[in-house]
C-alpha positions in Angstrom: 114.6 106.0 118.6 111.8 103.7 119.6 113.9 100.7 118.6 116.7 101.9 121.0 114.2 102.2 123.8 112.8 98.7 123.0 116.3 97.2 123.0 117.0 98.8 126.4 113.8 97.5 127.8 114.6 94.0 126.5 118.1 94.2 128.1 116.7 95.3 131.5 114.0 92.6 131.3 116.6 90.0 130.8 118.7 91.4 133.8 115.5 91.4 136.0 114.9 87.8 135.2 118.5 86.7 135.8 119.3 88.7 138.9 116.1 89.6 140.8 113.9 86.5 140.3 113.2 83.6 142.6 111.8 80.2 141.8 108.0 79.9 142.0 105.4 77.4 141.2 102.3 78.5 139.3 99.3 76.2 139.7 95.9 76.0 138.1 93.5 73.2 139.1 96.4 70.9 140.1 98.5 71.5 137.0 101.8 73.1 138.2 104.7 74.7 136.3 107.9 76.1 137.8 108.9 79.6 136.7 111.2 82.4 137.9 109.5 85.6 139.0 110.3 88.9 140.7 108.3 90.0 143.7 106.6 93.4 143.8 103.7 95.2 145.4 100.8 97.2 144.2 98.4 99.3 146.3 94.9 99.9 144.9 92.3 102.2 146.5 89.0 100.3 146.7 85.7 101.7 147.8 83.4 99.4 149.8 79.5 99.4 149.9 79.5 102.2 152.5 81.7 104.5 150.2 84.7 104.0 152.5 88.1 104.1 150.7 90.6 101.5 151.7 94.2 100.9 150.5 94.4 97.3 149.5 97.9 95.8 149.1 98.5 93.1 146.5 101.7 91.1 146.2 102.8 91.0 142.6 104.7 88.4 140.8 106.4 89.6 137.6 107.0 86.8 135.1 108.2 86.7 131.5 105.0 87.0 129.6 105.8 84.1 127.2 106.5 81.8 130.2 102.9 82.2 131.4 101.1 82.5 128.0 102.8 79.6 126.5 101.3 77.2 129.0 98.2 79.0 130.5 95.9 81.3 128.6 95.6 84.3 131.0 96.0 84.3 134.8 92.7 83.6 136.5 91.4 84.4 140.0 92.0 81.3 142.1 95.3 80.3 140.4 98.1 80.1 143.0 101.8 81.1 143.0 104.0 79.4 145.6 107.5 80.0 146.8 109.7 79.1 149.7 111.2 81.7 152.1 112.8 81.4 155.5 111.6 77.8 156.1 108.1 78.5 155.0 106.1 77.8 151.9 104.1 80.9 151.0 101.0 80.3 148.9 99.5 83.3 147.1 96.2 83.4 145.3 95.6 85.4 142.1 93.2 88.1 142.9 91.4 90.8 140.8 91.6 94.3 142.3 88.2 96.1 142.2 87.7 97.4 138.7 90.9 96.0 137.4 92.2 92.8 135.8 94.2 90.2 137.8 97.2 91.0 135.7 98.9 93.6 133.5 101.3 93.3 130.6 104.1 95.8 130.1 104.2 98.2 127.2 106.7 96.1 125.2 104.8 92.9 125.8 107.8 91.3 127.6 106.6 90.8 131.2 103.3 90.1 133.0 102.5 91.4 136.5 100.1 89.1 138.3 98.3 90.5 141.4 97.9 88.1 144.4 97.2 88.0 148.1 98.6 85.7 150.7 96.3 82.6 151.0 98.3 80.6 153.6 101.8 79.8 155.1 103.0 76.3 155.4 106.0 75.1 157.4 108.6 73.3 155.3 
């Protein structure tokens, strides 16, 4: 049964990549590579120094795991992901939610979700 579930997950991962992805540029220290990624969103509850809880929204980019790990080791805070939308170039910086990693890998080791926040908007 596990094999059937794994095959279904692989099928849907391929469809996600083909149908729902947009072209992005992943950059670390001036070295850039173009990849296709799917946009997502995560909300983490973070507690500040005064014990006040805040919902912090992260924009997620879901990549094929092998795309990222074949070139970069692991996503690092400060890396950027860029894409164009509605005449603007949007630059997102990889961020680490409080108490979490900057990324997560799915159960079947096929995709990687990288948490980011908007760094800047540029006019194309």
